[in-house]
C-alpha positions in Angstrom: 0.0 0.0 0.0 2.8 2.4 0.8 4.5 1.7 -2.5 1.2 2.4 -4.3 0.7 5.6 -2.3 4.3 6.7 -3.0 3.8 5.9 -6.7 0.7 8.0 -6.8 2.4 10.9 -5.0 5.2 10.9 -7.5 2.9 11.2 -10.5 2.6 14.7 -12.0 -0.6 16.6 -11.1 -2.0 16.6 -14.7 -1.6 12.9 -14.8 -3.3 12.5 -11.4 -6.2 14.7 -12.6 -6.5 12.7 -15.8 -6.4 9.4 -13.9 -9.1 10.7 -11.6 -11.3 11.9 -14.4 -10.8 8.7 -16.3 -11.2 6.4 -13.3 -14.1 8.1 -11.5 -16.0 9.8 -14.4 -15.4 8.1 -17.7 -14.8 4.6 -16.5 -18.0 4.1 -14.5 -20.1 5.6 -17.4 -18.3 3.3 -19.9 -18.6 0.2 -17.7 -22.3 0.9 -17.0 -23.0 1.4 -20.6 -21.2 -1.7 -21.7 -23.0 -3.7 -19.0 -26.3 -2.3 -20.3 -25.2 -3.1 -23.8 -24.5 -6.8 -23.1 -27.6 -7.0 -20.9 -29.7 -5.7 -23.8 -27.9 -8.0 -26.2 -28.8 -11.0 -24.0 -32.4 -9.8 -23.6 -32.7 -9.4 -27.4 -31.1 -12.8 -28.0 -33.4 -14.5 -25.4 -36.4 -12.7 -26.9 -35.5 -13.7 -30.4 -34.9 -17.3 -29.3 -38.3 -17.3 -27.5 -40.0 -16.0 -30.6 -38.3 -18.7 -32.7 -39.4 -21.4 -30.2 -43.0 -20.0 -30.2 -43.0 -19.9 -34.0 -41.7 -23.5 -34.1 -44.3 -24.7 -31.6 -47.1 -23.0 -33.5 -46.0 -24.4 -36.8 -45.5 -27.9 -35.5 -48.9 -27.7 -33.8 -50.5 -26.7 -37.0 -48.8 -29.5 -38.9 -49.7 -32.0 -36.2 -53.3 -30.9 -36.4 -53.4 -31.7 -40.1 -51.7 -35.0 -39.5 -54.2 -35.9 -36.8 -57.0 -35.1 -39.3 -55.5 -37.5 -41.8 -55.2 -40.2 -39.1 -58.8 -39.8 -38.2 -59.8 -39.9 -41.9 -57.8 -43.0 -42.4 -59.5 -44.6 -39.4 -62.9 -43.6 -40.7 -62.2 -45.2 -44.1 -60.4 -48.2 -42.8 -63.2 -49.1 -40.3 -66.2 -48.1 -42.3 -68.6 -51.2 -42.3 -70.2 -50.4 -45.6 -66.8 -50.0 -47.3 -65.5 -53.2 -45.7 -68.6 -55.1 -46.8 -68.3 -53.8 -50.4 -64.6 -54.9 -50.6 -65.2 -58.3 -49.0 -68.2 -59.3 -51.1 -68.1 -61.6 -54.1 -69.7 -60.3 -57.3 -71.4 -62.2 -60.1 -70.2 -59.8 -62.7 -67.9 -56.9 -63.1 -70.9 -54.7 -63.5 -72.2 -55.5 -60.1 -68.8 -54.7 -58.6 -68.7 -51.4 -60.5 -72.1 -50.4 -59.2 -71.3 -51.3 -55.6 -67.9 -49.6 -55.7 -69.3 -46.5 -57.3 -72.1 -46.3 -54.7 -70.0 -47.0 -51.6 -66.3 -46.5 -52.2 -66.4 -43.6 -54.6 -69.0 -41.9 -52.6 -66.9 -42.0 -49.4 -63.7 -41.0 -51.2 -65.2 -38.1 -53.2 -66.9 -36.8 -50.0 -63.6 -36.7 -48.2 -61.7 -35.0 -51.1 -64.5 -32.5 -51.4 -64.1 -31.4 -47.7 -60.3 -31.8 -47.7 -58.9 -30.3 -50.8 -55.3 -31.0 -49.6 -56.0 -34.7 -50.2 -54.9 -35.4 -53.8 -55.6 -39.1 -54.0 -57.2 -41.9 -52.0 -56.8 -45.5 -53.2 -57.5 -48.9 -51.7 -55.1 -51.6 -52.9 -56.4 -55.2 -52.6 -56.0 -58.6 -54.3 -59.5 -59.7 -53.4 -60.6 -60.3 -57.0 -61.4 -56.6 -57.4 -61.3 -54.9 -60.8 -59.4 -51.6 -60.9 -61.9 -48.7 -60.6 -60.3 -45.3 -61.5 -58.1 -44.2 -58.6 -60.3 -45.5 -55.8 -59.7 -49.2 -56.1 -56.6 -50.9 -57.6 -54.9 -54.3 -57.4 -52.3 -54.8 -54.7 -49.7 -55.8 -57.2 -49.3 -52.1 -58.3 -47.6 -51.2 -55.0 -45.7 -54.3 -53.9 -42.5 -53.0 -55.6 -42.6 -49.6 -53.7 -39.9 -49.0 -51.2 -42.4 -48.1 -48.5 -44.7 -51.2 -48.9 -42.9 -53.5 -46.4 -42.7 -50.6 -43.9 -46.5 -50.2 -44.1 -47.0 -53.9 -43.4 -44.8 -53.6 -40.3 -46.4 -50.4 -39.0 -49.3 -50.5 -36.6 -51.4 -47.5 -37.7 -50.7 -44.9 -40.3 -47.3 -44.9 -42.0 -45.9 -41.7 -43.4 -43.7 -41.6 -46.4 -42.3 -38.3 -47.7 -40.2 -37.7 -50.8 -38.6 -34.2 -50.8 -37.4 -34.4 -54.4 -40.8 -35.5 -55.8 -42.5 -33.2 -53.2 -44.8 -36.1 -52.4 -46.5 -37.1 -49.1 -48.0 -40.5 -48.7 -50.0 -41.8 -45.7 -50.6 -45.6 -45.9 -52.0 -48.3 -43.6 -53.4 -51.8 -43.6 -57.1 -52.3 -43.5 -59.0 -55.0 -41.4 -60.4 -56.7 -44.5 -60.3 -60.4 -45.1 -59.0 -61.5 -48.6 -58.9 -64.8 -50.3 -55.1 -64.7 -50.6 -54.7 -63.6 -46.9 -52.7 -60.4 -48.0 -53.9 -57.2 -46.3 -55.7 -54.4 -48.1 -53.6 -51.1 -48.2 -55.3 -47.7 -47.8 -53.2 -45.2 -49.7 -53.7 -41.4 -49.1 -51.7 -38.9 -51.1 -51.5 -35.5 -49.5 -50.6 -32.1 -51.0 -46.9 -31.6 -50.0 -47.0 -27.8 -50.0 -50.2 -27.6 -48.0 -49.0 -30.0 -45.3 -45.8 -27.9 -44.7 -47.4 -24.5 -45.3 -47.4 -23.6 -41.6 -43.6 -23.1 -42.0 -44.1 -20.7 -44.8 -47.2 -18.8 -43.6 -45.6 -16.7 -40.8 -44.6 -13.1 -40.2 -41.3 -14.3 -38.8 -38.4 -14.2 -41.2 -34.6 -14.7 -41.3 -34.7 -18.5 -40.5 -34.4 -21.9 -42.0 -36.2 -25.2 -41.4 -35.3 -28.8 -41.9 -37.7 -31.7 -41.2 -36.0 -35.1 -40.9 -37.0 -38.6 -39.9 -35.3 -40.5 -37.2 -32.7 -41.7 -39.6 -31.7 -38.1 -40.5 -33.3 -38.2 -44.0 -34.5 -34.8 -45.0 -38.2 -34.7 -45.6 -38.7 -31.0 -46.0 -36.6 -27.9 -46.0 -37.2 -24.2 -46.5 -35.5 -20.9 -45.7 -37.0 -17.4 -45.2 -34.1 -15.1 -45.4 -34.2 -11.7 -46.9 -32.0 -10.9 -49.9 -29.3 -9.2 -47.8 -29.0 -12.3 -45.6 -28.9 -14.9 -48.3 -25.4 -15.9 -47.3 -26.9 -17.3 -44.0 -28.8 -20.1 -45.8 -27.4 -23.5 -45.0 -27.3 -26.7 -46.9 -28.2 -29.8 -44.8 -24.5 -30.9 -44.7 -23.4 -27.5 -43.4 -26.3 -27.5 -41.0 -25.1 -30.9 -39.6 -21.6 -29.4 -39.1 -23.0 -26.4 -37.2 -25.2 -28.6 -35.1 -22.1 -30.6 -34.0 -20.4 -27.4 -32.9 -23.2 -26.8 -30.3 -22.5 -23.6 -28.3 -19.6 -22.7 -30.6 -21.8 -22.6 -33.6 -22.5 -19.4 -35.5 -26.2 -20.3 -35.6 -29.0 -20.6 -33.1 -30.4 -24.1 -33.6 -33.8 -25.2 -32.1 -35.3 -28.6 -32.5 -38.7 -30.2 -31.6 -39.9 -33.7 -32.0 -43.2 -34.4 -33.7 -45.9 -36.3 -31.8 -46.6 -40.0 -31.9 -48.4 -39.5 -35.2 -45.0 -39.3 -37.0 -41.4 -39.9 -36.1 -40.2 -36.6 -37.6 -37.8 -34.0 -36.0 -38.3 -30.4 -36.9 -35.1 -28.2 -36.9 -35.0 -24.5 -37.0 -31.8 -22.4 -37.4 -31.0 -18.7 -37.5 -27.7 -17.0 -37.8 -26.5 -15.3 -34.6 -25.5 -12.4 -36.7 -29.2 -11.6 -37.2 -29.3 -10.7 -33.5 -26.2 -8.6 -34.0 -27.9 -6.7 -36.8 -30.9 -6.0 -34.5 -28.3 -4.7 -32.1 -27.1 -2.2 -34.7 -28.9 0.8 -33.2 -27.6 -0.1 -29.8 -24.1 -0.6 -31.2 -24.3 2.8 -32.9 -25.3 4.3 -29.5 -22.3 2.6 -27.9 -20.0 4.0 -30.6 -21.5 7.5 -30.0 -21.1 7.1 -26.3 -17.4 6.1 -26.6 -16.9 8.9 -29.0 -18.4 11.4 -26.6 -16.3 10.0 -23.8 -13.2 10.5 -25.9 -14.2 14.0 -26.7 -14.8 14.6 -23.0 -11.3 13.1 -22.2 -9.6 15.4 -24.8 -11.4 18.5 -23.5 -10.5 17.4 -19.9 -6.9 17.0 -21.0 -6.7 20.5 -22.3 -8.4 22.0 -19.3 -6.2 20.0 -16.9 -3.1 20.9 -19.0 -4.0 24.6 -18.7 -4.5 24.2 -15.0 -1.5 22.1 -14.3 0.8 24.1 -16.6 0.4 27.1 -14.4 1.3 25.1 -11.3 4.2 23.5 -13.1 5.4 26.9 -14.1 5.3 28.0 -10.5 7.1 24.8 -9.5 9.9 25.6 -12.0 10.2 29.1 -10.6 10.5 27.6 -7.1 13.2 25.3 -8.3 15.1 28.2 -9.8 14.9 30.0 -6.5 16.1 26.8 -4.8 19.1 26.8 -7.1 19.9 30.3 -6.0 18.3 32.4 -8.7 16.4 35.1 -6.7 15.8 37.3 -9.7 12.9 35.2 -10.9 9.8 37.2 -11.7 6.5 35.5 -10.5 3.4 37.4 -11.4 -0.2 36.5 -12.4 -3.4 38.5 -13.1 -5.7 35.5 -12.6 -8.1 35.8 -9.7 -8.5 32.1 -8.8 -6.6 30.2 -6.1 -3.6 29.6 -8.4 -3.4 33.3 -9.2 -3.4 34.1 -5.5 -0.6 31.5 -5.0 1.4 33.2 -7.7 1.1 36.6 -6.2 1.8 35.2 -2.7 4.9 33.5 -3.9 6.1 36.7 -5.7 5.6 38.8 -2.5 7.4 36.2 -0.5 10.3 36.2 -3.0 10.5 40.0 -2.8 10.7 39.8 1.0 13.4 37.2 0.8 15.4 39.4 -1.5 15.0 42.3 0.8 16.1 40.2 3.8 19.1 39.0 1.8 20.1 42.6 1.2 19.6 43.5 4.8 21.2 40.4 6.3 23.7 38.7 4.0 25.0 41.8 2.4 25.3 43.4 5.8 27.2 40.4 7.1 29.7 40.6 4.3 30.2 44.2 4.9 30.5 43.5 8.7 33.1 40.8 8.2 35.1 43.0 5.8 35.0 45.9 8.3 36.1 43.6 11.1 39.0 42.3 9.0 40.0 45.9 8.2 39.7 46.9 11.8 41.9 44.0 12.8 44.5 44.8 10.2 44.4 48.5 11.3 45.3 47.5 14.8 48.6 46.1 13.5 51.2 48.5 12.4 52.8 46.7 9.4 55.9 48.7 9.3 56.6 48.4 13.0 55.9 44.6 12.8 58.2 44.1 9.7 61.0 46.3 11.3 60.8 44.3 14.5 60.9 40.9 12.7 63.9 42.2 10.6 65.8 43.2 13.8 65.1 39.8 15.4 66.3 38.1 12.2 69.6 40.2 12.2 70.2 39.4 15.9 69.5 35.7 15.2 72.0 35.6 12.3 74.6 37.5 14.4 74.1 34.9 17.2 74.3 32.0 14.8 70.7 31.0 15.5 69.5 29.9 12.1 66.3 28.3 13.4 65.2 31.6 14.9 66.2 33.4 11.7 64.1 30.9 9.6 61.1 31.2 11.9 61.3 35.0 11.9 61.4 35.0 8.0 58.5 32.6 7.8 56.5 34.8 10.3 57.3 37.9 8.3 56.1 36.2 5.1 53.0 34.9 6.8 51.9 38.3 8.1 52.8 40.1 4.9 50.5 37.9 2.9 47.9 37.7 5.6 47.5 41.5 6.0 47.7 41.9 2.2 47.5 45.6 2.5 43.9 45.5 3.7 42.6 43.6 0.6 40.5 40.4 0.8 41.8 38.8 -2.4 45.2 37.9 -3.6 46.9 35.7 -6.1 47.0 31.9 -5.6 50.8 32.2 -5.5 50.7 34.6 -2.6 48.1 32.4 -0.8 50.4 29.4 -1.1 53.3 31.5 0.2 51.2 32.4 3.2 50.3 28.7 3.7 53.9 27.5 3.3 55.1 30.1 5.8 52.5 28.8 8.3 53.5 25.2 7.7 57.2 26.0 8.3 56.4 27.7 11.6 54.2 24.8 12.7 56.9 22.3 11.6 59.5 24.0 13.8 57.0 24.2 16.7 56.4 20.4 16.4 60.1 19.6 16.1 59.7 18.7 12.4 57.7 15.5 13.3 55.5 15.8 10.2 56.0 16.3 6.5 54.1 18.5 4.1 53.9 18.8 0.3 52.4 21.4 -1.9 51.4 20.2 -5.4 49.8 23.0 -7.6 49.4 23.3 -11.3 51.5 26.3 -12.6 48.6 27.7 -14.7 46.6 28.7 -11.7 49.4 30.4 -9.8 48.4 33.9 -11.1 44.7 33.4 -10.6 42.9 35.5 -8.0 41.6 33.9 -4.8 40.2 34.9 -1.4 43.0 35.4 1.2 43.5 33.1 4.2 41.4 30.2 2.8 44.0 27.5 3.0 45.6 28.3 6.4 42.5 27.3 8.5 42.4 23.9 6.8 46.1 23.3 7.5 45.6 24.4 11.1 42.7 22.0 11.4 44.7 19.1 9.8 47.5 19.6 12.4 45.4 20.2 15.5 42.7 17.5 14.9 44.6 15.1 12.6 48.4 15.0 13.0 48.6 15.8 16.7 46.1 13.0 17.6 47.9 10.2 15.7 48.7 7.2 17.9 49.7 4.6 15.3 53.4 5.8 15.3 53.3 6.7 11.6 54.9 10.0 10.6 52.3 12.7 9.9 51.9 14.1 6.4 49.9 17.0 4.9 49.4 17.4 1.2 48.0 20.5 -0.4 46.9 20.2 -4.0 45.6 22.8 -6.5 44.3 22.3 -10.1 42.0 23.6 -12.8 38.9 21.7 -13.7 35.7 22.7 -15.7 36.5 26.4 -15.5 37.0 26.2 -11.8 40.0 26.3 -9.4 40.1 23.3 -7.0 42.0 23.0 -3.7 42.3 20.0 -1.4 44.1 19.7 2.0 44.8 16.1 2.9 46.2 14.6 6.1 46.8 11.1 7.4 45.7 11.8 10.9 43.2 9.9 13.0 40.2 10.9 10.9 36.6 11.0 12.0 33.2 9.4 11.3 30.9 10.9 8.7 28.5 12.4 11.2 31.3 14.4 12.8 32.6 15.4 9.4 29.2 16.7 8.4 28.9 18.8 11.6 32.2 20.6 11.0 30.5 22.9 8.6 27.4 23.6 10.7 26.7 25.7 13.8 26.9 22.5 15.9 30.7 22.6 15.4 32.8 24.0 18.4 35.4 25.4 16.1 34.7 28.2 13.7 37.8 28.3 11.4 36.7 25.8 8.7 33.0 26.9 9.1 34.0 30.5 8.6 35.9 29.7 5.4 32.9 27.7 4.1 30.6 30.7 4.7 33.1 33.1 3.1 33.3 31.0 -0.1 29.5 30.7 -0.3 28.9 34.4 0.3 31.6 35.5 -2.1 31.1 33.0 -5.0 27.5 31.6 -4.5 25.6 28.9 -2.7 26.8 26.1 -5.1 30.4 26.6 -4.0 31.1 25.1 -0.6 33.6 22.9 1.3 33.4 19.1 1.1 34.7 16.9 3.9 35.7 13.3 3.3 37.1 11.4 6.3 37.5 7.9 7.6 38.6 6.9 11.1 42.2 5.7 11.1 42.9 6.8 7.5 42.8 10.6 7.7 40.7 13.5 6.2 40.4 15.3 2.9 38.9 18.8 2.7 38.0 20.1 -0.8 36.6 23.3 -2.2 36.4 25.1 -5.5 35.4 28.4 -7.0 34.8 29.7 -10.5 37.8 30.8 -12.6 35.6 32.8 -14.9 34.1 34.9 -12.0 34.7 38.6 -12.4 36.6 38.5 -9.1 38.7 35.5 -10.1 40.5 35.9 -13.3 43.6 34.5 -15.0 46.2 37.3 -14.9 
């Protein structure tokens, strides 16, 4: 959680606002709309499937009603006593048979055909010595070669035979009539193919296809009611079987219903799932429009947020410039909102800081310069130099070379330190001052440490603040060399070089060193000493905040103090 919070805090304000707008404004609307879209799609799909099932049920019911009528008609004919008597009787002459058949059989058949126009033909096939009479009575031998004959004999009740290619529907059954040969009589009813299956054509529903098959999968009837634009959705029976095997992965909605006990048919209805998708077109268009409007809202929000955040970013950049030491930044705004108030408040604060700097820092520099001049004024240089020269002459006369050497070093030290009241001098003179101080300290410490000065010649004539090396050397002797306990001879190395248009100095000793916390406190107000801290403040005040002393130290290995200042500064030039 902390990592997430930290990551969010690190994101720019404009990105936060965009994330907020997208996450709490656009995303809920988009999710809600997509949820509604898919809910509506499911509802439409379910409704369409329900409609298809209802249509299929009604169509099958209408067909079953017709089939039941045919069954009843076949029972009526098969069990009619007069017709049975007429077929079982023996006639003396063909004429008598003709008269009887005409009176009974033809009368019944014609009456049925009159009231049921979908019946195309009714024939009774028998081998009971009956002479063929038109289409009503015929010898059994005419149908014994038909493929459906044996199936009729094995079926209890009415047997249905459908030929899709010939568009022919036959209903046949055996009749309970005794014949001389013992073979049954067959009642043959031929029905209008188109009228029987008309319920699948006479409907307001469209964009579907129907297959009617028997239990063996033989197609008895097929139709399709697709509009011209959806003709590609029509399936052949082979393709239909492939889609049926796919089940839920099919591109079609497939519904089936078994017929009743009257027939063994299975009715299949199919519809392309893309039809539902086409019905969803208005909803899809609304979805696209919603997404488009959301994107427009996002773009508008981006520009508004960019305008808002750019002002804050500009203020942040100004603050960073101030942090880097540029106090001349101009921060103004005529806007009257909270950000405008923030701009004007920051500008007023910056003006007050500049005023305080003028009153405090500039006055401090002037104060330190006056203190230095007052100190220098207390010392009479001519009196001091004459006195040191006299001591040097007396030492040479007495043969005291060490006293003479110390006197000359002290004379050099004070001559460069006083520097005629100036606070800058050449690097060469600053090194003379430092070398004189080292010679005096070396004699004071009985020459028990070594020192070395390594400086690039090209910076010798550059200008520098005076007395900036001596406090570091003093610190190295007092807190480094004098505290050594490992028996190793002390050593101080002063280095000077030019790098990146800057003059660099380092003062290195091999004293006892210190931990990093102590090294960091040397340059702060927590330090008991003030020499190194004072130099650090002088450098920062004179050259800028980015120029300061760096302290590197390790216990038992010594200390390195480094600082640098610009060579291209107007107060530091190559001569």
